[in-house]
PDB file as gemmi writes it, atoms N, CA and C in Angstrom:
CRYST1    1.000    1.000    1.000  90.00  90.00  90.00 P 1                      
ATOM      1  N   MET A   1      53.038  -2.261 -62.291  1.00  0.00           N  
ATOM      2  CA  MET A   1      54.461  -2.212 -61.717  1.00  0.00           C  
ATOM      3  C   MET A   1      55.449  -1.332 -60.641  1.00  0.00           C  
ATOM      4  N   ARG A   2      55.997  -2.290 -59.734  1.00  0.00           N  
ATOM      5  CA  ARG A   2      55.866  -1.824 -58.300  1.00  0.00           C  
ATOM      6  C   ARG A   2      57.467  -1.145 -58.715  1.00  0.00           C  
ATOM      7  N   ILE A   3      57.720   0.222 -58.433  1.00  0.00           N  
ATOM      8  CA  ILE A   3      59.464   0.589 -58.436  1.00  0.00           C  
ATOM      9  C   ILE A   3      59.530   0.700 -56.926  1.00  0.00           C  
ATOM     10  N   GLU A   4      60.898   0.504 -57.002  1.00  0.00           N  
ATOM     11  CA  GLU A   4      61.128   0.263 -55.882  1.00  0.00           C  
ATOM     12  C   GLU A   4      62.652   1.393 -55.645  1.00  0.00           C  
ATOM     13  N   MET A   5      61.699   2.022 -54.575  1.00  0.00           N  
ATOM     14  CA  MET A   5      63.439   3.402 -53.972  1.00  0.00           C  
ATOM     15  C   MET A   5      64.516   3.034 -53.293  1.00  0.00           C  
ATOM     16  N   GLN A   6      65.870   3.573 -54.348  1.00  0.00           N  
ATOM     17  CA  GLN A   6      67.175   3.715 -53.651  1.00  0.00           C  
ATOM     18  C   GLN A   6      67.083   4.117 -52.294  1.00  0.00           C  
ATOM     19  N   PRO A   7      67.768   3.560 -50.892  1.00  0.00           N  
ATOM     20  CA  PRO A   7      68.204   4.179 -50.030  1.00  0.00           C  
ATOM     21  C   PRO A   7      68.472   5.511 -50.562  1.00  0.00           C  
ATOM     22  N   GLY A   8      68.164   6.608 -49.390  1.00  0.00           N  
ATOM     23  CA  GLY A   8      68.608   7.916 -49.756  1.00  0.00           C  
ATOM     24  C   GLY A   8      67.959   9.016 -50.935  1.00  0.00           C  
ATOM     25  N   ALA A   9      67.112   7.924 -52.050  1.00  0.00           N  
ATOM     26  CA  ALA A   9      66.673   8.454 -52.952  1.00  0.00           C  
ATOM     27  C   ALA A   9      65.439   9.777 -52.560  1.00  0.00           C  
ATOM     28  N   LEU A  10      65.190  10.475 -52.816  1.00  0.00           N  
ATOM     29  CA  LEU A  10      65.089  11.987 -52.638  1.00  0.00           C  
ATOM     30  C   LEU A  10      63.854  11.740 -54.225  1.00  0.00           C  
ATOM     31  N   ARG A  11      62.239  12.033 -53.769  1.00  0.00           N  
ATOM     32  CA  ARG A  11      60.934  12.105 -55.228  1.00  0.00           C  
ATOM     33  C   ARG A  11      60.983  13.242 -55.382  1.00  0.00           C  
ATOM     34  N   LEU A  12      60.641  13.613 -56.640  1.00  0.00           N  
ATOM     35  CA  LEU A  12      60.588  15.155 -56.966  1.00  0.00           C  
ATOM     36  C   LEU A  12      58.816  14.806 -58.096  1.00  0.00           C  
ATOM     37  N   ALA A  13      58.574  15.676 -57.643  1.00  0.00           N  
ATOM     38  CA  ALA A  13      57.167  15.829 -58.323  1.00  0.00           C  
ATOM     39  C   ALA A  13      57.457  16.770 -59.815  1.00  0.00           C  
ATOM     40  N   SER A  14      56.545  16.528 -60.743  1.00  0.00           N  
ATOM     41  CA  SER A  14      56.498  17.079 -62.186  1.00  0.00           C  
ATOM     42  C   SER A  14      56.583  18.766 -61.192  1.00  0.00           C  
ATOM     43  N   GLY A  15      57.856  19.551 -62.366  1.00  0.00           N  
ATOM     44  CA  GLY A  15      57.789  20.367 -62.134  1.00  0.00           C  
ATOM     45  C   GLY A  15      58.482  21.301 -60.576  1.00  0.00           C  
ATOM     46  N   GLN A  16      59.309  20.160 -59.828  1.00  0.00           N  
ATOM     47  CA  GLN A  16      59.037  20.487 -58.627  1.00  0.00           C  
ATOM     48  C   GLN A  16      61.024  21.060 -58.853  1.00  0.00           C  
ATOM     49  N   THR A  17      61.218  21.454 -57.912  1.00  0.00           N  
ATOM     50  CA  THR A  17      63.205  22.145 -58.167  1.00  0.00           C  
ATOM     51  C   THR A  17      64.041  21.790 -57.136  1.00  0.00           C  
ATOM     52  N   LEU A  18      65.296  21.009 -56.477  1.00  0.00           N  
ATOM     53  CA  LEU A  18      65.548  20.740 -55.539  1.00  0.00           C  
ATOM     54  C   LEU A  18      66.643  21.858 -55.851  1.00  0.00           C  
ATOM     55  N   LYS A  19      66.742  22.773 -54.414  1.00  0.00           N  
ATOM     56  CA  LYS A  19      68.461  23.429 -54.443  1.00  0.00           C  
ATOM     57  C   LYS A  19      69.312  22.457 -53.464  1.00  0.00           C  
ATOM     58  N   VAL A  20      70.429  22.479 -54.260  1.00  0.00           N  
ATOM     59  CA  VAL A  20      71.395  21.789 -53.309  1.00  0.00           C  
ATOM     60  C   VAL A  20      72.934  22.939 -53.581  1.00  0.00           C  
ATOM     61  N   THR A  21      73.217  23.770 -52.299  1.00  0.00           N  
ATOM     62  CA  THR A  21      73.994  24.266 -51.947  1.00  0.00           C  
ATOM     63  C   THR A  21      75.220  23.828 -50.945  1.00  0.00           C  
ATOM     64  N   ASP A  22      76.721  24.210 -51.742  1.00  0.00           N  
ATOM     65  CA  ASP A  22      77.674  24.027 -52.042  1.00  0.00           C  
ATOM     66  C   ASP A  22      77.999  22.987 -51.066  1.00  0.00           C  
ATOM     67  N   ALA A  23      78.039  22.465 -52.586  1.00  0.00           N  
ATOM     68  CA  ALA A  23      78.000  20.452 -52.657  1.00  0.00           C  
ATOM     69  C   ALA A  23      79.539  19.985 -53.665  1.00  0.00           C  
ATOM     70  N   LEU A  24      80.363  20.888 -54.000  1.00  0.00           N  
ATOM     71  CA  LEU A  24      81.139  20.339 -54.677  1.00  0.00           C  
ATOM     72  C   LEU A  24      81.446  19.126 -54.835  1.00  0.00           C  
ATOM     73  N   GLY A  25      81.172  18.067 -55.818  1.00  0.00           N  
ATOM     74  CA  GLY A  25      81.859  17.516 -56.081  1.00  0.00           C  
ATOM     75  C   GLY A  25      80.757  16.203 -55.847  1.00  0.00           C  
ATOM     76  N   THR A  26      79.783  16.192 -55.017  1.00  0.00           N  
ATOM     77  CA  THR A  26      78.287  15.658 -55.014  1.00  0.00           C  
ATOM     78  C   THR A  26      78.098  14.603 -55.593  1.00  0.00           C  
ATOM     79  N   THR A  27      77.451  13.745 -56.499  1.00  0.00           N  
ATOM     80  CA  THR A  27      77.179  13.185 -57.446  1.00  0.00           C  
ATOM     81  C   THR A  27      75.667  13.192 -57.702  1.00  0.00           C  
ATOM     82  N   ILE A  28      74.937  13.286 -58.312  1.00  0.00           N  
ATOM     83  CA  ILE A  28      73.465  12.990 -58.668  1.00  0.00           C  
ATOM     84  C   ILE A  28      73.217  12.317 -59.755  1.00  0.00           C  
ATOM     85  N   CYS A  29      72.830  10.959 -59.285  1.00  0.00           N  
ATOM     86  CA  CYS A  29      72.063  10.058 -60.278  1.00  0.00           C  
ATOM     87  C   CYS A  29      70.258  10.071 -60.359  1.00  0.00           C  
ATOM     88  N   CYS A  30      69.459   9.990 -61.335  1.00  0.00           N  
ATOM     89  CA  CYS A  30      68.406  10.039 -62.002  1.00  0.00           C  
ATOM     90  C   CYS A  30      68.362   8.235 -61.842  1.00  0.00           C  
ATOM     91  N   ASN A  31      67.500   8.167 -61.021  1.00  0.00           N  
ATOM     92  CA  ASN A  31      66.998   6.722 -60.942  1.00  0.00           C  
ATOM     93  C   ASN A  31      65.513   6.709 -61.694  1.00  0.00           C  
ATOM     94  N   GLU A  32      64.573   7.746 -61.815  1.00  0.00           N  
ATOM     95  CA  GLU A  32      63.298   7.869 -62.506  1.00  0.00           C  
ATOM     96  C   GLU A  32      63.340   8.845 -63.414  1.00  0.00           C  
ATOM     97  N   GLY A  33      62.668   9.051 -64.032  1.00  0.00           N  
ATOM     98  CA  GLY A  33      61.885   9.964 -65.087  1.00  0.00           C  
ATOM     99  C   GLY A  33      63.347  10.730 -65.143  1.00  0.00           C  
ATOM    100  N   SER A  34      63.029  11.739 -65.176  1.00  0.00           N  
ATOM    101  CA  SER A  34      64.415  13.289 -66.189  1.00  0.00           C  
ATOM    102  C   SER A  34      64.507  14.183 -65.346  1.00  0.00           C  
ATOM    103  N   VAL A  35      65.367  14.629 -65.549  1.00  0.00           N  
ATOM    104  CA  VAL A  35      65.870  16.075 -64.308  1.00  0.00           C  
ATOM    105  C   VAL A  35      67.008  17.004 -65.256  1.00  0.00           C  
ATOM    106  N   TRP A  36      66.551  18.008 -65.008  1.00  0.00           N  
ATOM    107  CA  TRP A  36      67.568  18.880 -65.310  1.00  0.00           C  
ATOM    108  C   TRP A  36      68.356  19.935 -64.184  1.00  0.00           C  
ATOM    109  N   ILE A  37      69.883  19.880 -64.540  1.00  0.00           N  
ATOM    110  CA  ILE A  37      70.694  20.671 -63.434  1.00  0.00           C  
ATOM    111  C   ILE A  37      71.247  21.746 -64.152  1.00  0.00           C  
ATOM    112  N   THR A  38      71.402  22.989 -63.305  1.00  0.00           N  
ATOM    113  CA  THR A  38      72.429  23.933 -63.975  1.00  0.00           C  
ATOM    114  C   THR A  38      73.561  24.992 -62.483  1.00  0.00           C  
ATOM    115  N   GLU A  39      73.733  24.476 -62.487  1.00  0.00           N  
ATOM    116  CA  GLU A  39      75.284  25.633 -61.592  1.00  0.00           C  
ATOM    117  C   GLU A  39      75.570  26.730 -61.914  1.00  0.00           C  
ATOM    118  N   GLU A  40      75.461  27.164 -60.456  1.00  0.00           N  
ATOM    119  CA  GLU A  40      75.787  28.630 -60.665  1.00  0.00           C  
ATOM    120  C   GLU A  40      77.190  29.001 -61.363  1.00  0.00           C  
ATOM    121  N   ASN A  41      77.073  29.870 -62.368  1.00  0.00           N  
ATOM    122  CA  ASN A  41      78.397  30.381 -62.810  1.00  0.00           C  
ATOM    123  C   ASN A  41      79.235  29.604 -63.398  1.00  0.00           C  
ATOM    124  N   LEU A  42      78.189  28.267 -63.956  1.00  0.00           N  
ATOM    125  CA  LEU A  42      79.011  27.360 -65.171  1.00  0.00           C  
ATOM    126  C   LEU A  42      77.338  27.044 -66.427  1.00  0.00           C  
ATOM    127  N   ARG A  43      78.397  27.202 -67.515  1.00  0.00           N  
ATOM    128  CA  ARG A  43      77.549  28.121 -68.634  1.00  0.00           C  
ATOM    129  C   ARG A  43      76.662  26.606 -69.315  1.00  0.00           C  
ATOM    130  N   LYS A  44      77.191  25.532 -68.668  1.00  0.00           N  
ATOM    131  CA  LYS A  44      76.832  24.221 -69.299  1.00  0.00           C  
ATOM    132  C   LYS A  44      75.873  23.786 -68.226  1.00  0.00           C  
ATOM    133  N   ASP A  45      74.489  23.541 -69.114  1.00  0.00           N  
ATOM    134  CA  ASP A  45      73.410  22.759 -68.071  1.00  0.00           C  
ATOM    135  C   ASP A  45      72.971  21.188 -68.352  1.00  0.00           C  
ATOM    136  N   VAL A  46      72.934  20.717 -67.823  1.00  0.00           N  
ATOM    137  CA  VAL A  46      72.551  18.719 -68.359  1.00  0.00           C  
ATOM    138  C   VAL A  46      71.248  18.875 -67.719  1.00  0.00           C  
ATOM    139  N   VAL A  47      70.991  17.729 -68.864  1.00  0.00           N  
ATOM    140  CA  VAL A  47      69.646  17.066 -68.783  1.00  0.00           C  
ATOM    141  C   VAL A  47      70.033  15.310 -68.272  1.00  0.00           C  
ATOM    142  N   LEU A  48      69.921  14.946 -67.327  1.00  0.00           N  
ATOM    143  CA  LEU A  48      69.836  13.652 -66.587  1.00  0.00           C  
ATOM    144  C   LEU A  48      68.451  12.156 -67.233  1.00  0.00           C  
ATOM    145  N   GLU A  49      68.446  11.271 -68.027  1.00  0.00           N  
ATOM    146  CA  GLU A  49      67.356  10.615 -67.811  1.00  0.00           C  
ATOM    147  C   GLU A  49      67.489   9.811 -66.670  1.00  0.00           C  
ATOM    148  N   ALA A  50      66.879   8.290 -66.721  1.00  0.00           N  
ATOM    149  CA  ALA A  50      66.786   7.767 -65.984  1.00  0.00           C  
ATOM    150  C   ALA A  50      68.381   6.328 -65.749  1.00  0.00           C  
ATOM    151  N   GLY A  51      69.184   6.205 -64.703  1.00  0.00           N  
ATOM    152  CA  GLY A  51      70.004   5.764 -65.160  1.00  0.00           C  
ATOM    153  C   GLY A  51      71.591   6.564 -65.391  1.00  0.00           C  
ATOM    154  N   GLY A  52      71.249   7.941 -65.744  1.00  0.00           N  
ATOM    155  CA  GLY A  52      72.115   9.054 -66.029  1.00  0.00           C  
ATOM    156  C   GLY A  52      73.267   9.190 -64.151  1.00  0.00           C  
ATOM    157  N   CYS A  53      74.318   9.859 -64.648  1.00  0.00           N  
ATOM    158  CA  CYS A  53      74.742  10.416 -63.308  1.00  0.00           C  
ATOM    159  C   CYS A  53      75.545  11.976 -63.451  1.00  0.00           C  
ATOM    160  N   TYR A  54      75.533  12.569 -62.389  1.00  0.00           N  
ATOM    161  CA  TYR A  54      76.581  14.126 -62.976  1.00  0.00           C  
ATOM    162  C   TYR A  54      77.095  14.309 -61.713  1.00  0.00           C  
ATOM    163  N   GLN A  55      78.307  15.132 -62.067  1.00  0.00           N  
ATOM    164  CA  GLN A  55      79.226  15.079 -60.655  1.00  0.00           C  
ATOM    165  C   GLN A  55      79.202  16.626 -60.650  1.00  0.00           C  
ATOM    166  N   LEU A  56      78.910  17.319 -59.711  1.00  0.00           N  
ATOM    167  CA  LEU A  56      78.699  18.500 -59.754  1.00  0.00           C  
ATOM    168  C   LEU A  56      80.268  19.048 -59.788  1.00  0.00           C  
ATOM    169  N   ARG A  57      80.566  20.216 -60.233  1.00  0.00           N  
ATOM    170  CA  ARG A  57      81.618  20.500 -60.915  1.00  0.00           C  
ATOM    171  C   ARG A  57      81.994  22.518 -60.046  1.00  0.00           C  
ATOM    172  N   ARG A  58      80.846  22.735 -59.424  1.00  0.00           N  
ATOM    173  CA  ARG A  58      80.779  24.093 -58.721  1.00  0.00           C  
ATOM    174  C   ARG A  58      80.592  24.106 -56.902  1.00  0.00           C  
ATOM    175  N   ALA A  59      81.616  25.082 -55.925  1.00  0.00           N  
ATOM    176  CA  ALA A  59      80.649  25.293 -54.962  1.00  0.00           C  
ATOM    177  C   ALA A  59      79.561  26.692 -55.287  1.00  0.00           C  
ATOM    178  N   GLY A  60      78.565  26.544 -54.645  1.00  0.00           N  
ATOM    179  CA  GLY A  60      77.318  27.604 -54.956  1.00  0.00           C  
ATOM    180  C   GLY A  60      76.380  26.797 -55.088  1.00  0.00           C  
ATOM    181  N   LEU A  61      75.296  27.307 -55.414  1.00  0.00           N  
ATOM    182  CA  LEU A  61      74.320  26.661 -56.204  1.00  0.00           C  
ATOM    183  C   LEU A  61      73.924  26.221 -56.920  1.00  0.00           C  
ATOM    184  N   ALA A  62      73.546  24.707 -57.218  1.00  0.00           N  
ATOM    185  CA  ALA A  62      72.446  23.853 -57.940  1.00  0.00           C  
ATOM    186  C   ALA A  62      71.263  23.759 -57.828  1.00  0.00           C  
ATOM    187  N   LEU A  63      70.754  23.814 -59.217  1.00  0.00           N  
ATOM    188  CA  LEU A  63      69.633  23.694 -59.187  1.00  0.00           C  
ATOM    189  C   LEU A  63      68.737  21.986 -59.908  1.00  0.00           C  
ATOM    190  N   VAL A  64      67.899  21.352 -59.502  1.00  0.00           N  
ATOM    191  CA  VAL A  64      68.348  20.195 -59.297  1.00  0.00           C  
ATOM    192  C   VAL A  64      65.946  20.109 -60.093  1.00  0.00           C  
ATOM    193  N   HIS A  65      65.548  20.589 -61.727  1.00  0.00           N  
ATOM    194  CA  HIS A  65      64.424  20.755 -61.783  1.00  0.00           C  
ATOM    195  C   HIS A  65      63.910  19.524 -62.630  1.00  0.00           C  
ATOM    196  N   ALA A  66      62.552  18.780 -62.560  1.00  0.00           N  
ATOM    197  CA  ALA A  66      62.182  17.210 -62.611  1.00  0.00           C  
ATOM    198  C   ALA A  66      61.313  18.670 -63.683  1.00  0.00           C  
ATOM    199  N   PHE A  67      61.324  17.347 -64.294  1.00  0.00           N  
ATOM    200  CA  PHE A  67      60.870  17.547 -65.896  1.00  0.00           C  
ATOM    201  C   PHE A  67      59.224  16.923 -65.670  1.00  0.00           C  
ATOM    202  N   GLY A  68      59.273  15.901 -65.081  1.00  0.00           N  
ATOM    203  CA  GLY A  68      57.886  14.548 -64.797  1.00  0.00           C  
ATOM    204  C   GLY A  68      58.124  14.486 -63.034  1.00  0.00           C  
ATOM    205  N   ASP A  69      57.524  13.498 -62.926  1.00  0.00           N  
ATOM    206  CA  ASP A  69      57.661  13.170 -61.165  1.00  0.00           C  
ATOM    207  C   ASP A  69      59.203  11.913 -61.573  1.00  0.00           C  
ATOM    208  N   ALA A  70      60.153  12.359 -60.487  1.00  0.00           N  
ATOM    209  CA  ALA A  70      61.469  11.511 -60.705  1.00  0.00           C  
ATOM    210  C   ALA A  70      61.777  11.376 -59.101  1.00  0.00           C  
ATOM    211  N   SER A  71      62.803  10.441 -59.502  1.00  0.00           N  
ATOM    212  CA  SER A  71      63.297  10.623 -58.301  1.00  0.00           C  
ATOM    213  C   SER A  71      65.178  10.443 -58.382  1.00  0.00           C  
ATOM    214  N   VAL A  72      65.938  11.165 -57.673  1.00  0.00           N  
ATOM    215  CA  VAL A  72      67.661  11.786 -57.440  1.00  0.00           C  
ATOM    216  C   VAL A  72      67.980  10.860 -56.965  1.00  0.00           C  
ATOM    217  N   ALA A  73      69.080  10.438 -56.216  1.00  0.00           N  
ATOM    218  CA  ALA A  73      70.206  10.403 -54.803  1.00  0.00           C  
ATOM    219  C   ALA A  73      70.853  11.275 -55.276  1.00  0.00           C  
ATOM    220  N   LEU A  74      71.874  11.320 -53.845  1.00  0.00           N  
ATOM    221  CA  LEU A  74      73.278  12.251 -54.015  1.00  0.00           C  
ATOM    222  C   LEU A  74      73.942  12.147 -53.345  1.00  0.00           C  
ATOM    223  N   ALA A  75      75.168  11.740 -53.767  1.00  0.00           N  
ATOM    224  CA  ALA A  75      76.443  10.181 -53.124  1.00  0.00           C  
ATOM    225  C   ALA A  75      77.885  11.919 -53.170  1.00  0.00           C  
TER     226      ALA A  75                                                      
END                                                                             
């Protein structure tokens, strides 16, 4: 089975963390795998499975961590 990458998608290897800075309002969509998202000064973290999206609620630092190999897109 071949999985097509969406334009603008980023591949994250298992255990890799993407740092997103000052991206208030940016939407992160998980295309493959699952990722954990935490935002600076926000108590609630989010886990996205493939097909899920989340809009960043804070300026500052957000971390997107891949539990396994994953693909995410930011818009």
